[in-house]
N, C-alpha and C positions, 0 to 999 in steps of 0.2 A: 674843109672848113677849119681844121685845126689851126692853120696859119693865120686865119682871120679873126680868131677869138681875141677878146681883150686880154692884155697881158696879165693884169691882176697882180696880186702880191703873193709870192711864194711862201708857203707855210712849212712844208716839209715833204719828205718822201717816205713811203712805207710799203709794206707787203701785207696784204690781207685779202680775204674773200670779199666779194661785192656786198654780201649781207652785212658784214662787219662795218664796211664803210658807211652804209646808210644808218646803222644803229649808233654810230659815233659822230654823226654830223648834225646833231639836233640844233646847233646854233651856227652852223656853217652855211655861208652863201657864196657860191663860186663854182669853179670847174675842177673836176677830178680828171687829170690827164693820165691816161693809161698807156703803158708801153708793153709790147709783147714781142716775142721773137719774130713773128710773121706780120707784124703791123702795129698800128697805134690807133688810139681813139680817145674819147672823152665822154663824160657824163656831167651835165649841168645839174647842180643840186641846190635846192632851197630848203634849208633847215631839215635835212634828212629825207626830203622827197625828191626823187629824180624827175627832172622836167624834160630833158632832151639827151640823146645819146647818138654816137656815131662810131663806127669802126672802119678803118681803111686798110686795105691789103692790096698788094700789087695785082692780085687776081680777082678781088671782090671788094664790095663796099656794102656795109650794113648800116641802116639808119633807123632811128626810133626804137620800137619794141624789139625788132630782130637783133639790133646791136646790144640792147640790154640783156636779152636772153642769152646771147653769146658770152657776154662778160660773166653772167651768173653761172654759166656752165664750167668756168675755170676755177679750180680749187684755190688758187692763189693769184692775185694780181699785183704787179708792180705799178705803183701810181704816185703821182704828186698832187698835192692840194694847192690850189691857187684861189685865194680869197678875192672876191669882187666887191667893189663899192656898188651902191644901188644903181648908179648910171651905167657901170660896166655890166651889171647883170641884165639890165634892160637891153643894152646893146647886144649881148650874147643871145638873149631870147629872141630878139628881132631877127638876128642872123639865123637862129635855129628854125624859126618859122619860114624864113625865105628859102632855106635849103632842105626843108621837109624832114627835119630830124627831131621834131617835138614828139614826145611820147603820147600826148593827148592833144592833138591839134585843135579839137573842137572845144576843149575846156578853156575857160577864162584863165589867163595867166595871172598868178597871184601878184598882189602889189608888193614890190620890192622896196621896202623902206629902209631907214637908217638904223633899225633896231638891232642890226647885227654888229654894232660897233664893238661889242665885247669880244668879237671874234678876232681882234687884233692880236690877242694872245695866241701863242702857238698851240694849235689843236693837237699836234703830235705830242707835245710835252704834257698837255692837259689830260689826254685820254690815257697815255701810258702811266702817268702818275696816279690817275684815278683808278686804273686797273690794279696797280700795285697796292693802293691803300684800301680799296673797297672790295674788288672782285676776287682777287687771288690770294689775299693774305700773305703778301710777300715777306720773306725773312728780313730781319733788320740789317744784315750785313750788306755792304755794297755789292752791286751786280758783278763787278770785276773780281771780287773776292770769291764769290760763289763759283764762277766759272774757273777761276784759278785753282780752287781746291780740287775740282774734278780733273782738270788737265794735268795736275801734278801727280796724279796716280799713275804708276808705271803701266804702260800698255794702252792708256787712253789717248786717242788721236784727235778727237773732236767732241763737242757737246753742244746741244741746242736746248733751249728752254722754250716751251710753247704752250699755247692754250687756245682752244676754239679756232684752230686753223691759222693762228698768228704766231710767227716766230718772234718771241719777245727779245731774245738775245741769243748769241751763238759765239763760239770761239773754236779755233783750230782750223784745219784744212777742211772746209765744209761749204757746200752750196745750201744756204739757208732755205731758199725757195723749195728746192727739191727735197731737202731733208724733212721739212714740216709736212709736206704732202705725203711723203713716204711713211713718216712716223704716224700720221693721222690714220692712214690706211691700216697699218699694223695694229694700232690701238683699237680701231673699230672692229677689226676681225677678232682680236683677242677678247674684247669685251662681249662680243656676240657669242663666242664659245663659252665664256665665263658665265654669262647669264643663263645659258642652256643647261648648266649643271646645278641641280638643287643643292642648297646649303653649302656652296663652295667658298663662302667667305668673301672678304674684300679683295679687290685686285691688288696684287703686290708688285709684280713686275713681269716683263716678258723678255726673252732673249732669243734673237735670231742668229743662228750660226751659218756662216758661209765661208768659202775657201779663203777669201782675203781678210777675214776678221769677224767681228761680232757686233751686233746692234742690240742695245739694251734700252728698253722704254720702261720708266718707272714713275709713279705719282710723286708730285712735289707740291704739297698743299692742294690747291685747286688747279694746279698746272701739272705739266709733265716734263721730265728730262729725257732726252734721247742721246745716248752715249755710244760713241763708236770706239772700238778697241781693236788691237792687234789679235791674231789668233791665239797667241800664247799667254794672254792676260790671266792674272790670278783672280778668278771670279769671287773667291772668298773676300779678298780685299775690296773689290768693287761693291759687293753686297753690304759690307760693313760701312763703307763710305756713304752709300745711299741711305742706310738706316740712320746714320749720324746726321745727315743733311735733313732727312725727314723729321727727325726729332726736334730740330731747331726751328721748324716752320710754325 
C-alpha cells in the first residue's frame, strides 16, 4: 500500500518514539512514513489520532492494530511527515479501508475538512522550537555553540542532547538513534537505583567505564547530555565543564 498512498507534501524527517509522534501532531493531517532496518510502514494520522497503520517486511506483513503495536514496541522510529490536503486524506483512508489497514474499521471515519490549513508551517520546526521555549528551558546560546563547547574538551569524542527518548541534537562520531536508546536505558537504571536510596539528593551524573572509553550522562535543565570520551580523559575538567553548562541553563 505504501506506493499507492497519495504523495502529499513533505514536512520533514525526525527520530522519536511513537507516543511522541502522536503527542506532537495535534494539528497534523497526513501520513507518518516509517523506515526500519528490516522493513517500512506508515501510520495515517488525523490531528494526533492514528486511523490506519501497516508494516511490510520481506517475511511478514502487519496491518491495523498489530502494525501499530509493533511500532509502539520500538524505542525510536525513523520517520517522515507528509501533510495531506483533505482530498488526499480521503483517498488515503479509502485505500486503507480497501486494504484492511484501518485501526477501527467499524468506526465512522472523521470528516476531513480544510481546518488543517495552518499545518503548512513546518511541524518539525514548530515542535522543536516549542520544546526549546516551553518544555526544556533551553539555554540562550545557539545549539552549535553548546555542542562545540563540549567537543572542544580534550578527550571528548561525541555528545548528544536528548529528552523523552528524542535526540534533540548531536555532534561527533555518533549514531544518534542508538545513542539515545542507550542513554535512556542507562538513565532509567540509574534513576531507579537513585530512588531506592533514601535522602540521596538530586541526580547529578553517572559515568560508565568500559575498555574503549567512557560514557557520561548528566542533567541539562529538563534535558540530558550524553558525552562519550576516550579512556584517558581528565574527569575533573569534564565535571567542571558540565557544572558551568548547567549553571547557564
